[in-house]
C-alpha positions as CSV (number, residue, x, y, z in Angstrom):
1,M,-0.1,0.3,0.0
2,S,1.2,3.5,-1.2
3,A,1.0,6.0,1.3
4,A,-0.2,8.8,0.8
5,P,-0.1,12.2,-1.6
6,S,0.7,15.0,-0.1
7,A,-0.1,18.7,-0.3
8,S,3.2,19.4,-2.3
9,D,2.5,16.6,-4.3
10,V,-0.2,17.6,-6.0
11,S,-0.1,21.9,-5.5
12,S,2.4,22.1,-8.1
13,P,1.5,19.7,-11.9
14,S,3.9,19.5,-13.9
15,G,4.4,18.1,-17.5
16,S,0.9,21.1,-18.4
17,P,0.5,20.9,-22.3
18,A,1.1,24.3,-24.0
19,A,-0.2,27.4,-22.0
20,A,-3.8,28.5,-23.3
21,I,-6.4,31.4,-22.1
22,P,-9.0,30.0,-19.5
23,R,-12.4,31.1,-20.5
24,G,-12.7,31.9,-16.4
25,R,-11.9,30.7,-12.8
26,I,-14.5,29.3,-11.5
27,L,-14.5,28.0,-7.4
28,V,-16.1,24.9,-6.1
29,T,-15.5,24.3,-2.4
30,G,-16.0,20.1,-1.5
31,G,-13.8,20.1,-5.6
32,A,-11.4,17.1,-3.6
33,G,-15.0,14.9,-3.7
34,F,-17.1,12.5,-5.7
35,I,-19.3,15.2,-7.1
36,G,-16.5,17.8,-6.8
37,S,-14.0,15.6,-8.6
38,H,-16.3,15.1,-11.9
39,T,-17.3,18.8,-11.7
40,C,-14.0,20.1,-11.9
41,V,-13.1,17.7,-14.9
42,E,-15.3,19.1,-16.4
43,L,-15.3,22.8,-16.2
44,V,-11.7,22.1,-17.8
45,H,-12.4,19.8,-20.3
46,A,-15.1,23.1,-21.4
47,G,-12.4,26.2,-21.0
48,F,-12.8,27.5,-17.8
49,A,-10.1,27.1,-14.3
50,V,-11.4,26.1,-11.0
51,T,-10.3,26.4,-7.6
52,I,-11.3,24.0,-5.2
53,L,-11.6,24.4,-1.9
54,D,-11.9,21.1,0.4
55,N,-10.5,20.4,3.7
56,Y,-10.6,16.4,2.6
57,S,-13.3,15.8,5.8
58,N,-15.3,13.3,2.6
59,S,-11.8,13.4,0.1
60,T,-8.3,12.9,0.1
61,L,-5.6,13.8,-1.8
62,E,-5.1,11.3,-4.8
63,A,-8.9,13.3,-5.8
64,V,-6.8,16.7,-6.9
65,R,-3.6,14.7,-8.5
66,R,-6.3,12.3,-10.6
67,I,-8.2,15.3,-11.6
68,R,-5.0,16.9,-13.2
69,A,-4.3,14.1,-14.6
70,L,-7.6,13.3,-17.4
71,V,-7.7,17.8,-17.7
72,P,-6.0,19.1,-20.7
73,H,-4.0,21.8,-19.0
74,P,-2.8,20.5,-15.4
75,D,-2.5,24.0,-13.8
76,W,-5.9,25.5,-14.6
77,V,-6.1,23.4,-11.0
78,E,-5.3,25.6,-8.0
79,L,-5.7,23.6,-4.6
80,V,-6.8,25.3,-1.7
81,E,-7.1,23.2,1.5
82,A,-9.3,24.5,3.7
83,C,-12.6,24.7,6.1
84,L,-15.7,26.5,5.5
85,V,-16.7,26.4,8.5
86,K,-13.5,27.4,10.3
87,D,-11.4,29.4,7.7
88,A,-13.8,32.0,7.0
89,Q,-10.1,34.9,6.6
90,V,-8.8,31.9,3.9
91,L,-11.9,31.9,2.6
92,D,-12.1,35.3,2.3
93,K,-8.4,35.8,0.7
94,L,-9.2,34.1,-1.5
95,I,-12.2,35.5,-2.5
96,S,-10.6,38.9,-2.8
97,G,-8.3,37.5,-4.7
98,H,-9.3,35.9,-7.8
99,P,-12.3,37.6,-9.6
100,Y,-14.4,34.0,-10.2
101,G,-17.3,33.9,-13.1
102,A,-19.1,31.4,-10.3
103,V,-18.8,29.9,-7.1
104,I,-19.5,25.6,-7.0
105,H,-21.2,24.7,-3.3
106,F,-20.2,21.0,-3.4
107,A,-19.0,21.4,-0.1
108,A,-20.6,18.9,2.8
109,L,-20.5,16.7,5.9
110,K,-22.0,13.1,5.1
111,V,-24.9,12.8,7.3
112,R,-25.4,9.2,9.7
113,R,-27.8,8.0,11.0
114,C,-26.8,7.6,14.6
115,G,-24.9,10.5,16.7
116,W,-25.3,12.7,14.1
117,S,-26.0,15.4,16.3
118,G,-22.5,16.5,18.0
119,R,-20.5,16.6,15.5
120,Y,-23.1,18.4,12.7
121,R,-23.8,21.5,15.7
122,G,-22.0,24.6,15.6
123,K,-22.0,23.9,11.6
124,R,-24.3,26.5,9.4
125,V,-22.6,29.2,7.5
126,G,-23.4,32.3,7.8
127,C,-25.5,32.8,9.6
């Protein structure tokens, strides 16, 4: 079993195709998750650069490596490891530092049938 990749393994893609200009940049929260990662692949194929904001509570860095392996412009995939709830300053800096054309929000905690109330208490965003 191989070790999980570190943030430095996926933050600096190499071997990208010739430089091109994206149609715009889209922020995808939860972009390393199942639905978010598939969306990121489609967005890059459609000509958009993406910024993935994820804390890996339901995903892994491996997903980002795979996104970059599947797209024609891996340098258009930016990764920011942060939590929407705990890292509000990171989110503020991220939004003020990029002219995003859109934000797609997939970040969420999975609901479990038993014992969920303690884990999800105080996790409301923007309230």
